[in-house]
C-alpha positions, -999 to 999 in steps of 0.1 A, spaced: -2 -1 -2 14 37 -8 24 59 24 1 83 11 -30 57 13 -18 41 47 -15 78 63 -53 88 52 -69 59 63 -52 59 93 -60 97 99 -26 109 105 -27 139 79 -41 171 92 -26 189 64 2 198 40 18 226 22 10 212 -12 -8 181 -23 19 173 -45 41 161 -13 18 132 -12 31 117 -47 65 123 -39 61 103 -9 51 76 -27 73 78 -57 107 95 -43 133 94 -13 127 127 8 150 139 35 128 153 66 130 166 99 111 166 130 124 185 161 124 183 198 129 214 225 147 199 253 126 219 282 124 183 301 144 153 309 120 129 291 98 127 263 60 117 277 35 93 255 19 126 242 50 133 223 49 97 205 29 105 178 55 125 165 81 99 161 55 73 155 48 94 120 86 96 115 88 57 118 63 54 94 81 75 65 114 58 74 97 23 71 87 38 37 123 46 28 125 84 40 154 98 54 152 111 87 169 143 110 160 150 146 167 182 155 171 186 191 163 222 201 194 230 224 191 264 208 151 266 206 151 252 243 164 283 255 141 306 239 106 286 243 80 278 221 49 297 224 25 271 205 -1 255 228 11 276 261 -11 302 282 23 319 297 57 323 295 77 290 298 108 292 324 141 298 310 165 270 314 200 274 317 225 261 288 238 235 309 201 222 314 190 224 281 224 208 268 219 180 296 183 176 287 191 172 249 213 142 250 187 124 272 161 131 246 181 122 219 189 87 234 151 81 236 140 91 201 170 66 190 150 37 202 123 45 179 143 60 148 180 43 153 192 52 119 181 91 125 204 117 119 206 139 151 217 173 150 218 204 176 206 235 166 225 251 195 256 242 168 244 268 144 221 291 160 252 305 190 268 317 160 243 341 152 251 378 164 223 402 165 228 423 135 233 393 112 198 379 130 180 412 122 193 419 85 200 379 73 165 370 86 145 396 102 138 412 75 124 383 57 96 382 82 63 404 79 51 417 114 11 413 101 21 374 91 38 370 124 11 382 147 -15 364 125 0 330 133 -21 311 158 5 306 181 11 339 186 -24 354 187 -37 329 212 -12 344 236 -20 382 227 -46 387 253 -26 370 283 8 385 269 39 372 253 74 382 253 97 395 226 117 361 234 87 338 224 75 358 196 106 352 178 105 316 181 93 314 148 120 329 132 145 309 149 126 275 140 127 290 105 162 294 105 164 254 115 144 247 82 166 265 61 200 253 74 188 220 72 178 225 35 211 239 25 233 215 44 211 185 41 190 184 11 161 186 38 128 192 22 102 184 47 93 192 82 67 170 101 51 183 131 18 181 152 -12 206 137 -1 230 167 31 237 148 16 247 115 25 281 119 61 277 129 64 253 98 51 270 73 73 300 82 104 282 76 91 272 39 82 311 35 121 317 46 131 291 22 114 302 -7 122 338 1 161 330 2 160 303 -25 130 313 -48 94 307 -49 98 278 -69 117 258 -42 103 223 -37 100 225 4 70 214 21 52 209 56 31 180 67 8 183 101 -10 155 116 -39 159 143 -29 162 179 -40 132 199 -61 136 225 -88 120 249 -124 113 239 -130 147 263 -104 167 243 -77 168 273 -46 160 262 -30 122 258 -7 107 282 -18 122 310 -29 105 342 -43 113 375 -4 110 387 4 133 360 25 123 325 34 90 313 71 95 306 92 73 282 123 73 308 116 43 327 132 59 357 101 83 360 74 60 347 84 21 349 77 -2 321 47 -17 343 31 15 349 38 26 312 20 -9 298 -7 -4 318 -15 28 308 -24 17 277 -39 -16 291 -68 8 309 -76 33 281 -111 33 276 -123 11 245 -135 41 222 -98 55 230 -79 21 226 -99 17 190 -92 50 179 -57 48 191 -50 17 171 -49 32 140 -30 63 152 -3 45 171 1 4 159 19 -7 129 -5 -37 124 -20 -40 91 -53 -26 84 -68 -63 82 -54 -68 118 -65 -36 137 -101 -46 117 -98 -83 132 -92 -62 168 -121 -41 161 -146 -72 159 -129 -88 187 -138 -61 209 -173 -61 197 -176 -100 205 -159 -99 237 -147 -62 250 -142 -77 287 -108 -93 273 -95 -60 259 -80 -70 228 -72 -36 215 -57 -25 246 -35 -53 255 -23 -52 217 -15 -15 220 1 -21 254 25 -47 241 36 -32 209 43 0 221 60 -8 254 83 -33 230 88 -3 209 99 21 240 113 -4 266 122 -33 245 114 -70 249 130 -73 282 106 -40 295 77 -60 282 82 -95 294 90 -76 329 56 -56 327 36 -88 314 50 -107 341 43 -84 370 6 -81 353 -1 -115 356 12 -121 392 -11 -93 402 -38 -110 386 -31 -143 404 -21 -130 436 16 -142 432 32 -117 448 57 -147 456 71 -146 421 78 -110 422 115 -99 434 124 -67 452 129 -46 416 96 -60 404 80 -54 437 89 -20 438 77 -13 401 44 -30 409 32 -9 438 50 22 431 32 47 446 12 27 474 17 40 506 39 20 528 37 16 564 62 7 590 50 -18 617 68 -40 644 74 -76 647 40 -94 655 18 -65 651 -15 -81 650 -34 -81 614 -65 -62 630 -42 -33 639 -17 -36 606 -51 -27 588 -60 4 606 -22 14 605 -20 9 570 -52 30 567 -72 3 548 -99 3 577 -108 31 598 -119 17 629 -115 -16 646 -151 -26 637 -142 -24 602 -113 -41 600 -133 -70 621 -157 -70 594 -134 -69 566 -115 -99 580 -146 -122 586 -160 -114 549 -126 -126 540 -121 -91 519 -87 -94 530 -56 -107 518 -17 -111 531 6 -116 501 -22 -126 483 -36 -151 504 -66 -153 528 -82 -169 558 -62 -152 582 -80 -138 615 -78 -106 633 -52 -118 660 -29 -132 632 6 -118 643 27 -102 612 60 -118 617 92 -113 594 83 -151 581 52 -134 561 78 -111 543 85 -111 510 114 -93 493 130 -63 517 106 -70 546 74 -62 528 42 -77 533 14 -67 509 -20 -61 523 -52 -62 498 -84 -50 506 -110 -61 480 -102 -59 443 -78 -28 442 -70 -11 475 -32 -19 484 -9 -12 512 26 -21 521 42 -30 553 78 -29 562 86 -47 593 114 -27 613 133 -43 638 155 -29 669 
């Protein structure tokens, strides 16, 4: 199937600067670029759409350049922001740049990675104004959505000039590497087309350069994709474990999972349609969610990360906590409150200390109803002393109330 047709079926094209681009994607080899500003130390799930789009183009034979914005990250992109971004130091920006580049390489291992700080740092004020600023019409700049949306709340001159800085990136890559396409989310349309305008003003209006943007990925309520009650779902395993990452996809609502199959999965159209059918027949088995979780977790965290996530998921489902070692236990119960108890604390008292019961009466009721398990096992009475013999790895005992409420107990000794 032609790449342009695949992108349209998957609803991955929001706009292109020239319809001729789609024919070129099908018949020619194009060097394209995508950029990321290192304003943080990790990418999150909301960024994934950009890199998966790039991977689709790479799989179709096109050549990628990743621009890590060591320079633009010092300025701040106003797109999608309601207020000024806190400025980072050069050291912070370059450190983040290295981390983000490493993350993107797991998805685009053959991408040519460049840092725009390398060429932006050499442009002094007068050349900036004479060689670039004169090509930008103020009225056109004010009309860009990224700027217009900020006029009421206010925008600094620094962030106002972001589109000029990013345009220099496109021009530089065009001149040095023959890069003729920039891709990004729909919120980047103004910045990307500003770069096209600069290339054409510098090299003539017949110059062949293009822009392509894809729809922003959102939840069914319109809010940002990749956010949970606990915050963003990060690609860095130190910030979001492979297990938590996997669970994010497994817990997507059915409607979102079916929609995101088309946007994120590299499965064939027939395979995705089969998952749609399976969801209609047995939605409780969460076919779409599990397929997405497995594919994306393996892409981001590798086979080892996926295996670990599935192992923990199965252990929790089966209440087989004894199969988890120390690191796996920590990953499985990240964010669960841990309470210290002394050896031989009765189960009734432990439930209250761990805040799984608000009173002795409630604790007794829960125990009698067999709603409490210790390390996945039931049948204990209220006076059962919790000892070191009950401990799993690292002197930890896992209490569970009902189906979803957990608490960790750590036995301390003098």
